[in-house]
N, C-alpha and C positions, 0 to 999 in steps of 0.2 A: 639815815640809818641811826638807830638808837644806840646808846652806850650799852655795852654788854653783848651786842650782836656780832656775829661772825659773817664774813663774806667769803664764799667759796667760788673760785673761778676755775675754768677748765681751759687749758691751752692745748690744742691738738696740732696735728701735723700742718694744717693749713695756716696756723697762727704762729708757727715757730720760725726759725731762721729762714730767711728768703721768702716768707709768706706775705710780706708786705705790710703786716700789721704790727710790727715790733714796737714802733714809737707809740702807737695807740695803746698797746698793752702796758707799757711802762707808765704812761700817764694815768691809765685806769687803775693800776695797782697803787700808784702813789696817792691818788685821790681816795681810793678805798682805805688805805692805811691811815689816812688823816681822819677818817670818819668812824672806822670800826675798831674795836678792841683787838681783834685778831683777823688777819687775812690769810686764807689758806688757798694755795694753788695746787690743783691736781693736774699735772701735765702728763701727756701721753704722746708717743710718736717716736720712741727710740732715740736714735742719734740726733734727730732734730731738736729734742729737748736739751741735749748736751750742748749743741751748737748755740741754741738760744741762751742758755744760762751763761756760757762763756762770754757772749756778747753783752749781756745785761747785768751780770753779777756785780760789777763795780757800782752801778747805780742802785740796784735793788737791795744790795746787802746793807745799805744804810737804813732801811726801813725796819724799825725795832719790833714790829708786830707782824712780820711776814713769815710764813712757812711755805716752803715749796716741796711738794712730793711728786714723785714720778712713778708711773706704771710701766712695767717692762712691756716689750712688744708681745711676749707670750701671754702676759696677764690681759692685755688689751684684746688680743685675739680670743682668749678664753671667755672674756666678758661678752664680746660680740657674738660668740657662739650660743649664749643664753637667749639672745633676742628672738622673739617670735611675735606674730601679729596678736593683738589683744592680750598681751601678757600682763601678769601681775608680778612685779619684781619687789622682793623684800631686801632690805639692806640693814645690816647691823655693824656698827663700828665700835670696837673695843680693844684697848691695849695695843693700838697701832695696826690692828688687823681688820680687814673689811670682809664681811661675809655677805654674799648675795645668794638669794634663793628664788628660783622661778619654777613653780610646780614641784616636780620631783628632783630637779637639778639644783645642786649647790656649788658654790665656788668661793674659795678663800683666796684673798689677795693681800699681800703685805707690800705696800708702796715703799719705795726707797726715798729716804729723806735727802733732798738735795741741799736745802738750806733751812735753818731754823735759828732765829735769834733768841 
């Protein structure tokens, strides 16, 4: 990964607390933080994200270039509602807001910031 690059990871319900992948996630995030200028996690899964962060916050809060954002359950469901076969999905990110467009449908999501150094 070149200097100046960002790494965005997604942590979903299967990867959260009790999903069996927690240790792998922490190792992956630590490795990414050592290589990238900025690491951004977009987590989804409702309460699972909260449980995951409570478990891993002591370790991950030491990473100076890590940002963790969370989508609400409602936002995740709304985004899933845009999904169609052979779709074209547009995405614009500006001022902390994410805009999705799929055909005539649009969706605005403002992720909650869980952690930002």
